C-alpha positions as MATLAB code, in Angstrom:
seq = 'XXXXXXXXXXXXXXXXXXXXXXXXXXXXXXXXXXXXXXXXXXXXXXXXXXXXXXXXXXXXXXXXXXXXXXXXXXXXXXXXXXXXXXXXXXXXXXXXXXXXXXXXXXXXXXXXXXXXXXXXXXXXXXXXXXXXXXXXXXXXXXXXXXXXXXXXXXXXXXXXXXXXXXXXXXXXXXXXXXXXXXXXXXXXXXXXXXXXXXXXXXXXXXXXXXXXXXXXXXXXXXXXXXXXXXXXXXXXXXXXXXXXXXXXXXXXXXXXXXXXXXXXXXXXXXXXXXXXXXXXXXXXXXXXXXXXXXXXXXXXXXXXXXXXXXXXXXXXXXXXXXXXXXXXXXXXXXXXXXXXXXXXXXXXXXXXXXXXXXXXXXXXXXXXX';
ca = [
      -8.245   32.600   18.002;
     -10.162   29.798   19.719;
     -12.190   27.943   17.079;
     -14.732   25.195   17.734;
     -16.437   23.098   15.055;
     -19.696   21.284   15.814;
     -20.017   17.985   13.937;
     -22.698   15.314   13.705;
     -20.193   12.485   13.101;
     -16.529   12.022   13.910;
     -13.923   11.152   12.885;
     -15.106    9.837    9.564;
     -18.305    9.850    7.556;
     -17.952   11.743    4.263;
     -16.823   14.863    2.449;
     -17.680   17.330    5.233;
     -15.440   15.508    7.693;
     -12.617   15.449    5.132;
     -12.923   19.208    4.672;
     -12.989   19.886    8.420;
      -9.854   17.808    9.017;
      -7.956   19.786    6.377;
      -9.115   23.157    7.708;
      -8.531   22.446   11.378;
      -5.057   21.034   10.832;
      -4.079   24.225    9.012;
      -5.768   26.423   11.643;
      -3.736   24.625   14.307;
      -0.510   24.968   12.306;
      -1.120   28.727   12.225;
      -1.399   28.925   15.996;
      -5.167   28.866   16.474;
      -6.574   26.768   19.313;
      -8.910   24.317   17.602;
     -11.668   22.123   19.012;
     -14.181   19.597   17.692;
     -17.401   18.776   19.527;
     -19.429   15.970   17.983;
     -22.522   13.811   18.480;
     -21.840   10.335   17.033;
     -18.744    8.108   16.853;
     -17.650    6.529   13.584;
     -14.801    4.103   12.985;
     -11.561    5.521   11.632;
      -7.821    5.622   12.288;
      -7.822    9.418   11.908;
      -5.213   11.152   14.093;
      -5.267   14.905   14.752;
      -2.609   15.595   17.355;
      -3.132   19.354   17.672;
      -6.941   19.260   17.802;
      -8.861   18.916   21.070;
     -11.811   16.566   20.495;
     -14.852   16.142   22.709;
     -17.966   13.984   22.332;
     -21.256   15.302   23.719;
     -22.502   13.111   26.626;
     -25.919   12.985   24.969;
     -27.514   14.472   21.865;
     -29.683   16.985   23.723;
     -27.143   18.405   26.145;
     -27.156   22.075   25.123;
     -25.952   23.090   28.561;
     -22.827   20.933   28.188;
     -21.844   22.633   24.927;
     -22.660   26.068   26.375;
     -20.360   25.433   29.342;
     -17.689   24.048   27.019;
     -17.746   27.217   24.906;
     -17.364   29.388   27.993;
     -14.692   27.243   29.639;
     -12.537   27.128   26.497;
     -13.159   30.817   25.761;
     -14.319   29.955   22.231;
     -14.364   32.899   19.792;
     -15.801   31.147   16.728;
     -18.341   28.305   16.622;
     -18.709   26.756   13.159;
     -21.841   24.702   12.472;
     -21.933   22.454    9.396;
     -25.436   20.958    9.368;
     -28.882   22.529    9.106;
     -30.525   20.002   11.417;
     -28.248   20.817   14.363;
     -28.161   24.573   13.781;
     -30.610   25.416   16.560;
     -28.609   23.261   18.966;
     -25.536   25.387   18.234;
     -27.601   28.585   18.434;
     -29.002   27.706   21.858;
     -25.572   26.689   23.136;
     -23.987   29.985   22.087;
     -26.613   32.160   23.801;
     -25.269   34.276   26.630;
     -21.712   34.137   25.273;
     -19.547   36.291   23.031;
     -19.146   33.452   20.523;
     -19.488   34.362   16.840;
     -21.713   31.760   15.181;
     -20.819   30.720   11.622;
     -23.002   28.419    9.531;
     -21.646   26.511    6.513;
     -23.916   25.087    3.830;
     -22.028   22.199    2.201;
     -24.463   21.987   -0.692;
     -25.997   24.101   -3.394;
     -28.016   26.936   -1.866;
     -31.015   25.603   -3.769;
     -31.487   22.871   -6.356;
     -34.600   21.835   -8.227;
     -33.715   18.137   -8.267;
     -35.989   16.036   -6.085;
     -34.299   13.698   -3.572;
     -35.774   10.273   -2.965;
     -37.582   11.269    0.240;
     -39.560   13.872   -1.755;
     -40.246   11.652   -4.748;
     -41.918    9.111   -2.454;
     -44.465   11.670   -1.241;
     -47.913   11.225   -2.785;
     -48.454   14.982   -3.177;
     -45.249   15.208   -5.242;
     -46.361   12.422   -7.573;
     -49.795   14.019   -8.111;
     -48.842   17.712   -8.149;
     -45.093   17.887   -8.920;
     -45.034   21.544  -10.046;
     -47.054   22.782   -7.074;
     -45.034   20.704   -4.658;
     -41.807   21.977   -6.233;
     -42.847   25.588   -5.651;
     -43.903   24.935   -2.079;
     -40.706   23.022   -1.354;
     -38.629   25.860   -2.816;
     -40.398   28.436   -0.643;
     -39.976   26.231    2.431;
     -36.254   25.788    1.754;
     -35.630   29.507    1.236;
     -37.610   30.351    4.383;
     -35.528   27.865    6.382;
     -32.209   29.192    5.110;
     -33.283   32.797    5.669;
     -34.092   31.977    9.299;
     -30.630   30.485    9.765;
     -28.983   33.413    7.967;
     -30.729   35.933   10.239;
     -29.255   34.315   13.365;
     -25.576   34.041   12.446;
     -22.608   36.367   12.148;
     -21.513   34.675    8.926;
     -23.246   32.343    6.465;
     -20.839   30.442    4.204;
     -21.583   29.063    0.742;
     -19.153   27.035   -1.354;
     -19.133   29.223   -4.459;
     -19.812   32.744   -5.688;
     -22.326   31.099   -8.021;
     -24.393   30.082   -4.976;
     -24.059   33.568   -3.515;
     -25.501   34.971   -6.744;
     -28.253   32.331   -6.655;
     -29.219   33.384   -3.114;
     -29.307   37.024   -4.206;
     -31.560   36.189   -7.165;
     -33.957   34.129   -5.088;
     -34.137   36.697   -2.264;
     -33.525   39.999   -4.093;
     -34.511   42.430   -1.318;
     -32.634   40.841    1.563;
     -29.626   42.391    3.268;
     -26.883   39.838    2.637;
     -23.878   41.544    4.168;
     -23.117   38.433    6.253;
     -23.017   36.145    3.198;
     -19.621   34.797    2.089;
     -18.253   32.302   -0.432;
     -15.394   30.054    0.677;
     -14.734   26.869   -1.320;
     -13.494   23.562    0.021;
      -9.731   22.977    0.178;
      -7.743   20.225   -1.481;
      -7.654   17.268    0.910;
      -4.193   16.016   -0.113;
      -1.521   18.439    1.036;
       1.604   16.446    0.196;
       1.792   14.612   -3.111;
       4.724   13.525   -5.208;
       4.934   14.775   -8.810;
       2.546   12.845  -11.055;
       4.145   10.823  -13.858;
       1.346   11.313  -16.371;
       3.019    9.074  -18.934;
       2.584    6.092  -16.589;
      -1.154    6.528  -16.123;
      -3.123    3.341  -16.690;
      -6.073    2.861  -19.029;
      -8.614    3.102  -16.271;
     -11.802    5.137  -15.964;
     -12.757    6.000  -12.404;
     -15.847    6.804  -10.365;
     -15.499    7.687   -6.671;
     -18.535    8.408   -4.540;
     -21.522    7.178   -2.614;
     -23.511    4.554   -4.490;
     -26.861    6.302   -4.238;
     -28.782    6.581   -7.483;
     -30.978    9.633   -6.898;
     -27.940   11.894   -6.515;
     -24.994   10.188   -8.209;
     -26.942    8.623  -11.096;
     -24.301    5.933  -11.462;
     -26.669    4.034  -13.767;
     -25.703    6.601  -16.418;
     -22.044    5.667  -16.011;
     -22.924    1.984  -16.379;
     -24.951    2.792  -19.507;
     -22.067    4.822  -20.929;
     -19.672    1.934  -20.324;
     -22.126   -0.496  -21.913;
     -22.097    1.607  -25.079;
     -18.318    1.959  -25.397;
     -16.643   -0.967  -23.602;
     -16.420   -3.288  -26.629;
     -14.628   -0.627  -28.634;
     -11.905   -0.299  -25.977;
     -10.918   -3.802  -24.791;
      -7.768   -2.503  -23.073;
      -9.677   -0.087  -20.795;
     -11.416   -0.818  -17.466;
     -14.047    0.959  -15.348;
     -13.244    1.217  -11.624;
     -16.003    2.041   -9.116;
     -14.836    3.100   -5.652;
     -17.483    3.620   -2.980;
     -20.437    2.007   -1.306;
     -24.015    2.901   -0.515;
     -27.643    1.831   -0.446;
     -27.860    1.144   -4.185;
     -24.763   -1.031   -4.528;
     -26.629   -4.249   -5.302;
     -28.860   -2.480   -7.806;
     -25.790   -1.020   -9.511;
     -24.035   -4.393   -9.654;
     -27.179   -5.853  -11.197;
     -27.033   -3.219  -13.959;
     -23.393   -4.113  -14.575;
     -23.966   -7.841  -14.944;
     -22.426   -9.325  -18.089;
     -20.456   -6.155  -18.817;
     -16.700   -6.689  -19.090;
     -13.907   -5.090  -17.059;
     -15.899   -3.378  -14.299;
     -14.315   -3.494  -10.851;
     -16.365   -2.700   -7.744;
     -13.826   -1.818   -5.066;
     -16.193   -0.859   -2.240;
     -15.350    1.891    0.232;
     -11.626    2.676   -0.021;
      -9.233    5.556    0.462;
      -9.264    6.749   -3.176;
      -5.781    8.241   -3.480;
      -4.138    5.263   -5.180;
      -7.002    5.091   -7.673;
      -6.558    8.747   -8.614;
      -2.836    8.143   -9.039;
      -3.341    5.269  -11.491;
      -6.505    6.266  -13.392;
      -6.625    8.472  -16.484;
     -10.283    9.599  -16.649;
     -12.827   10.480  -13.953;
     -16.614   10.419  -14.453;
     -19.353   12.367  -12.666;
     -23.032   12.215  -13.661;
     -24.553   13.577  -10.432;
     -27.978   15.199  -10.470;
     -26.756   17.761   -7.941;
     -23.608   18.587   -5.988;
     -22.303   21.362   -3.776;
     -18.618   21.666   -4.623;
     -17.570   18.030   -5.052;
     -14.238   17.128   -3.516;
     -13.733   14.250   -5.939;
     -13.298   16.646   -8.885;
     -10.604   18.569   -7.018;
      -8.979   15.314   -5.930;
      -8.877   13.695   -9.360;
      -7.520   16.886  -10.984;
      -4.785   17.032   -8.361;
      -3.543   13.691   -9.735;
      -4.011   14.482  -13.462;
      -7.063   12.230  -13.721;
      -9.168   14.132  -16.270;
     -12.826   14.735  -15.295;
     -15.855   14.412  -17.577;
     -18.746   16.031  -15.701;
     -22.404   16.745  -16.403;
     -23.466   20.380  -16.120;
     -25.958   19.758  -13.314;
     -24.738   22.072  -10.540;
     -23.804   25.747  -10.515;
     -20.285   25.422   -9.130;
     -19.082   23.026  -11.839;
     -17.295   25.840  -13.689;
     -15.442   26.755  -10.509;
     -13.653   23.409  -10.579;
     -13.486   22.428  -14.273;
     -12.427   24.598  -17.203;
     -14.269   23.096  -20.156;
     -11.934   21.794  -22.878;
      -8.853   22.721  -20.804;
      -8.866   20.745  -17.540;
     -11.738   18.408  -18.478;
     -15.093   18.328  -20.211;
     -18.408   19.774  -19.028;
     -21.269   18.017  -20.800;
     -24.906   19.188  -21.077;
     -26.914   17.661  -18.246;
     -28.615   14.340  -19.079;
     -26.928   14.129  -22.501;
     -25.427   10.659  -22.336;
     -24.551   10.658  -26.043;
     -22.251   13.694  -25.728;
     -20.938   12.365  -22.419;
     -19.821    9.129  -24.086;
     -18.307   11.065  -26.994;
     -16.139   13.122  -24.649;
     -15.027   10.024  -22.762;
     -14.094    8.360  -26.057;
     -12.167   11.417  -27.213;
      -9.977   11.100  -24.137;
      -9.573    7.346  -24.498;
      -8.528    7.818  -28.111;
      -5.991   10.565  -27.476;
      -3.222   10.128  -24.902;
      -1.723   13.500  -25.816;
      -5.041   15.204  -24.974;
      -5.287   13.325  -21.664;
      -1.779   14.382  -20.696;
      -2.368   18.017  -21.675;
      -5.632   18.270  -19.726;
      -4.101   16.400  -16.799;
      -1.227   18.892  -16.552;
      -3.656   21.800  -16.846;
      -5.769   20.331  -14.060;
      -2.821   20.000  -11.682;
      -2.008   23.698  -12.093;
      -5.629   24.856  -12.011;
      -6.602   23.264   -8.683;
      -3.628   24.796   -6.864;
      -5.944   27.754   -6.206;
      -7.813   25.416   -3.838;
      -4.776   24.633   -1.681;
      -5.497   24.450    2.032;
      -3.222   27.426    2.627;
      -5.144   29.657    0.210;
      -8.542   28.568    1.521;
      -7.512   29.130    5.146;
      -6.308   32.598    4.125;
      -9.949   33.279    3.182;
     -11.155   31.962    6.540;
      -8.701   34.143    8.441;
      -9.832   37.166    6.448;
     -13.406   36.313    7.483;
     -12.361   36.083   11.152;
     -10.796   39.541   10.886;
     -14.076   40.883    9.485;
     -16.074   39.374   12.340;
     -13.889   40.931   15.038;
     -13.413   44.395   13.575;
];
């Protein structure tokens, strides 16, 4: 099979790029010819020896991508971004390419991103604007769905959400395939040597990650646990604001943008207070290293990746009091941390790259029946 992935950025930008690297490496290992075509360079030392990589000469060159698809005899074109979907659709016209669209997000969420909150109509008529925005989003996704051979969501929970929101639509081309674990080779975790560290990994952007809630949680519990530290790995537009909130609080380390593996290896507890997520890689990553997650119940796929009271804690959304209580229960009880950590290691094996690529290959078989 000749598989091409269309990307906005390469080789590095965020979670989508991490997922694509894992998938394409495994595709290549299984004998598929794999290609990446992308728009914008980013700095990275990423090496993918078996993957053929090509940058578009300019952002509007549909003809170039069309010719590339024909020349390389591409069977599958995978698009990962809504705002370049019609570019990929135009480029695949007149070819036998099967177009696949992946939505790396919840199918729909009611949380309002910052670009919406700033709109005057939203501030004056939030309910009305919410309904109109919902209808607009569903209309947009339906248009994309109607023009592809396969439409991929990250979870069966999002598939069911789509079906509820559009009850009379034929959804035979709708599939759920989760993200794979990004770390394929890890040494056994010595849980007994975990350090007393609480970890956050992610983009420092308040509207989505709500890191102010993590700072507030730490403010409420830090004096009770003088031997514990809070580690924040990541960067983003709200870094200075977040540091301001953390002023005068003890034992908070801002590490900036880093490869997080060593932090997962050392830390005991992982925190997520996001307002919305798709299927967050950081929960899979931390569980892979027995770093126990405490997560707010703010996105549908959370129960796909955390078993409440077994591999971590799922806390009612916005309930900072219960959130802090669950964090404290882990800090107080090493035996509980070790038990949940071991459970997490076993649980996330179902997201191994091999098992996820099995699902992709099954999809390819369906498309070429």
